N, C-alpha and C positions, 0 to 999 in steps of 0.2 A: 444610481443603482436602485432597483426595486426590491423592497423587503416586505414579505408577507409572513403571516403566522399560520402554521398548519399544525393542528393537534389531533392525534389519533390515540384512541384508548380502547382497550378490550383484550380478551385472551389471545387474540391472534397477533397482537403487536408487542414488540419489545418494550421494556420499561426504560425510561430515562434516556432516550436516544435523541440526540440533536443532529439534524442533517445539515451538512454544508452544501449539499447538492440542491439545486433549485427544484421546486415542486409547483405544479400547476393544478388548477381545478380539473383539467382534463385527465390528470393522473388518478383521481379518486375512483372513477368508475372501473378502470381495469384492475385496480388494487382490490376493490370490493368483490369484483367478479372472481378474482383468483382465490380470495378467502372462501367464497361460496363454492369453489371447486368447478367453476365454469371457465374453462380455458379455451383459448383459440377463437373466441368470439370476434375479437378485434385485432387483426394483424397489421392494421394501418398505423404507421408510426406517427401520423398526424393527429391521432386521437388519444394521446397520453401513454404513459408507461406504467408498469406495475412497480410500486415502490418496494422492491424486494428488500432493500436495506432496513425497512421497518418491520418486516414480518418475522415472527418467531421461527418459521421454517427455514430461514436463511441465517447462517452463523456469521456471515460477513456483513458488517454494517457500513462498509465504505464502497463507494462507486467511483469510477474514473470520470473526472470532469475536465473538459477542455474549454478554453476560452478563445474567442477571436473577436476582432473588430472589423466590420465592413464599412467602407467609406464610399460616398458618392458625391459628385459635384456636377453642377450645371451652371455654367457662367460663373458668377461670383458667389453662388450659393454652395455651401458645403455642409454635409451631414455625415454623422457616423452612428453606428448602432453596435452595442456590445452584446455578444451572444455567448451563452454557455451551452455546451452539448453534453448530455448524459444518455448513455445507452442509445445513441442515434436520434435522440429527441432534442430539439433546439428550444432554448428558453431565452427570451429577451431580458437582459439585465438593465438596460438603459440606453438612452440615445442622446446625442448632442447635435446641435446645429451651430455652425460657425457663421456669424453675421458678417456680411461684407464690410470691409474697411471703408469708412467714410473719408472723403478727401479732407485733408487738413485745411483749415481756414485760418488765414492770417488777418489781423486787423488791417483795415485800409488806412492808408496814410493820407 
């Protein structure tokens, strides 16, 4: 799992809030634009979300988080990626690769 630290401070942010939802660098610009009163600049979900749960204008400090795992394989190679979704935005939590099993070797007699 990927863990990052994000700290926000100022009159527009709630005090002592800890987010369980993932946050990306892409979320900073839409959040700052909302604080500045510039809305609707970026409607593309691929460019971050407004961190509503951090803002003083929002009484609700929780968001719905869903989790899923996507898997792929090609021959003996297998991989999976863990994804969290918040407000229609996907965040990669981590990934795993499964190494192919090696044939067992027995000592020759």
